[in-house]
C-alpha positions in Angstrom: 0.2 -8.5 11.7 3.8 -9.9 11.4 5.1 -7.5 9.2 4.4 -4.6 11.8 7.7 -5.5 13.7 10.1 -5.0 10.7 8.0 -2.0 9.6 8.3 -0.5 12.9 12.1 -1.1 13.3 12.4 0.8 10.1 10.2 3.5 11.4 12.0 3.8 14.5 15.4 4.7 12.6 13.6 6.9 10.8 12.5 8.9 14.0 12.4 12.8 14.3 14.2 13.9 17.3 12.9 11.1 19.1 9.4 11.2 18.0 7.9 8.2 15.5 5.0 9.7 13.8 3.2 6.6 11.7 0.4 7.7 9.4 -1.9 4.7 8.8 -4.2 4.6 5.3 -6.9 2.3 4.7 -7.4 3.1 1.2 -7.5 -0.3 -0.1 -10.3 -1.3 2.0 -13.6 0.1 0.0 -15.9 -2.6 -1.9 -16.0 0.3 -4.3 -13.7 3.1 -4.8 -16.5 5.9 -5.5 -19.3 4.9 -3.1 -19.6 3.0 0.2 -22.7 2.7 2.6 -22.5 4.4 6.0 -22.6 0.8 7.8 -19.6 -0.2 5.4 -17.6 2.7 6.2 -18.2 2.1 10.1 -17.0 -1.4 9.7 -13.8 -0.6 7.3 -12.8 2.1 9.9 -13.4 -0.2 12.9 -11.1 -2.9 11.3 -8.5 -0.3 10.3 -8.5 1.1 13.9 -7.6 -2.4 15.1 -4.7 -2.3 12.6 -3.9 1.1 14.0 -3.6 -0.2 17.3 -1.4 -3.1 16.3 0.9 -1.1 14.5 1.4 1.8 17.3 2.1 -1.2 19.8 4.4 -2.6 17.4 6.4 0.4 17.3 6.5 1.0 21.1 8.0 -2.5 21.3 10.4 -1.5 18.9 11.6 2.0 20.5 14.0 2.3 22.9 13.4 4.3 26.2 12.5 7.8 25.6 11.1 7.7 22.5 7.6 8.3 21.8 5.4 6.3 19.3 2.3 7.6 17.6 0.0 5.9 15.1 -2.8 8.0 13.6 -5.3 6.5 11.0 -6.9 8.7 8.2 -10.6 7.8 7.1 -9.6 7.9 3.6 -11.6 5.2 1.9 -13.0 6.4 -1.4 -12.1 8.8 -4.2 -14.4 11.7 -2.7 -12.3 11.3 0.5 -9.0 11.5 -1.3 -10.3 14.6 -3.2 -11.3 16.3 0.1 -8.8 19.2 0.9 -9.1 18.3 4.8 -7.3 14.8 4.1 -4.0 16.7 3.9 -4.0 17.7 7.5 -3.1 13.9 7.8 0.1 14.5 6.0 1.3 17.6 8.2 3.8 17.4 11.0 7.1 15.3 11.1 6.0 11.7 9.8 8.1 8.9 10.2 6.3 6.4 8.0 3.3 5.9 6.2 1.6 2.3 6.1 -0.7 1.4 3.6 -3.2 -1.5 4.7 -3.9 -4.5 3.1 -6.6 -5.0 0.4 -7.3 -4.6 -3.3 -4.6 -2.8 -5.5 -6.8 -1.6 -8.0 -9.1 -0.3 -5.5 -6.2 1.5 -4.0 -5.1 3.4 -7.0 -8.7 4.3 -8.2 -9.3 6.2 -4.8 -6.3 8.3 -5.0 -4.7 8.5 -8.4 -4.4 11.9 -9.4 -5.6 13.5 -6.1 -3.7 15.7 -3.6 -3.7 12.5 -1.4 -1.0 10.9 -4.0 0.9 14.0 -4.1 1.4 14.3 -0.6 2.3 10.7 -0.4 4.8 11.4 -3.3 6.0 14.2 -1.1 6.4 12.8 1.9 8.5 10.3 0.3 10.7 12.6 -1.5 11.1 14.3 2.2 12.4 11.0 3.6 9.2 9.5 4.9 9.1 5.6 4.9 6.1 4.3 3.0 5.2 1.1 3.0 2.3 -1.3 2.9 1.2 -4.9 2.8 -1.1 -7.0 0.1 -2.7 -4.5 -2.2 -0.6 -1.6 -0.4 2.6 -3.0 -1.0 1.7 -3.9 -4.7 1.1 -0.2 -5.7 4.8 0.7 -4.6 5.7 -0.7 -8.1 5.1 1.9 -11.1 3.9 -1.1 -13.2 0.8 -2.4 -11.1 0.1 -6.2 -11.5 -3.6 -5.7 -11.1 -4.6 -9.2 -11.1 -6.0 -11.4 -13.8 -8.1 -10.8 -16.9 -11.6 -12.4 -17.3 -11.4 -16.3 -17.6 -7.8 -16.6 -16.2 -7.0 -17.6 -12.5 -3.6 -19.0 -11.0 -4.3 -22.6 -13.0 -3.9 -20.9 -16.6 -1.7 -17.9 -15.4 1.1 -18.1 -17.8 -1.1 -18.2 -21.1 -0.9 -15.1 -23.0 -3.1 -12.2 -22.1 -3.7 -13.7 -18.7 -2.5 -11.0 -16.5 -3.7 -7.5 -16.2 -1.1 -5.0 -16.4 -1.7 -1.2 -15.2 1.4 0.8 -16.9 0.1 3.9 -18.9 -0.9 7.2 -18.1 -4.1 6.5 -16.8 -3.4 3.3 -14.9 -0.3 2.8 -12.9 1.0 2.3 -9.4 2.0 5.2 -7.5 3.8 8.0 -9.0 7.0 7.5 -6.9 7.0 3.6 -7.4 9.9 1.7 -8.0 10.1 1.7 -11.9 12.7 -1.4 -12.4 10.6 -4.0 -10.8 7.0 -5.3 -10.4 5.9 -6.3 -6.8 3.3 -8.9 -6.5 2.1 -10.4 -3.0 1.2 -13.9 -1.7 3.3 -15.6 -4.0 3.2 -19.2 -2.8 0.1 -18.5 -0.5 -2.1 -18.4 -3.8 -0.1 -19.8 -6.1 0.9 -16.5 -7.8 4.2 -17.1 -9.2 2.8 -17.9 -12.8 1.2 -14.5 -13.0 4.4 -12.6 -11.7 6.4 -14.7 -14.4 3.8 -13.4 -17.1 3.7 -9.8 -16.0 7.6 -9.5 -16.4 7.7 -11.1 -20.0 5.5 -8.4 -21.1 7.1 -6.0 -23.6 6.5 -2.9 -22.0 7.2 -4.2 -18.4 10.3 -4.2 -16.0 11.8 -7.6 -16.4 12.2 -8.1 -12.6 9.6 -9.4 -10.3 9.6 -9.3 -6.8 7.4 -11.6 -5.0 6.3 -11.4 -1.2 4.8 -14.0 0.9 4.0 -14.3 4.6 7.1 -13.4 7.0 8.9 -11.8 4.3 9.3 -8.2 2.8 11.7 -6.4 0.8 
């Protein structure tokens, strides 16, 4: 929630003739990228709606008088949702910003990789729309995705060879328009993940610059 104020300030600065239209994506929420129960869907969308309200209020707090803020949540949680042509309606209109909610970065990419939703996100970015996120929603914004640890590894042995699971090939990666010169990671000090980021940026085929984000920080 603390990041919404900074995000909203950027969204307001990117207004479209006095309108700030924000799209909120909960694509990192699902317990399984392919299938969730109706009860799970209901619970995830309820949680996402709470975040949408917070983002919209933060935007209203940041906007000067005369500007109009609106945040819409797209109910895209699974890969079938991302493959549904109806999902593209949420990317129509004059967006100022897209916010990808927190969750698991591997789930996020398994949901959208190679789908019309990823194409629409890339097109929005190319058209000047701000694309931002937190936690897993922020990690995917580097083309080389730090997916986590391989089995048997944790923060305690994260500097060991083979500890880190990097997605940086044609099948597994961050978003197609993600930054290619750095790797993003979240909760660096909160969860003791500095070691895995250091490990990741030493990999031969990876960018050798790491950006570690923690509470009350951003880039």
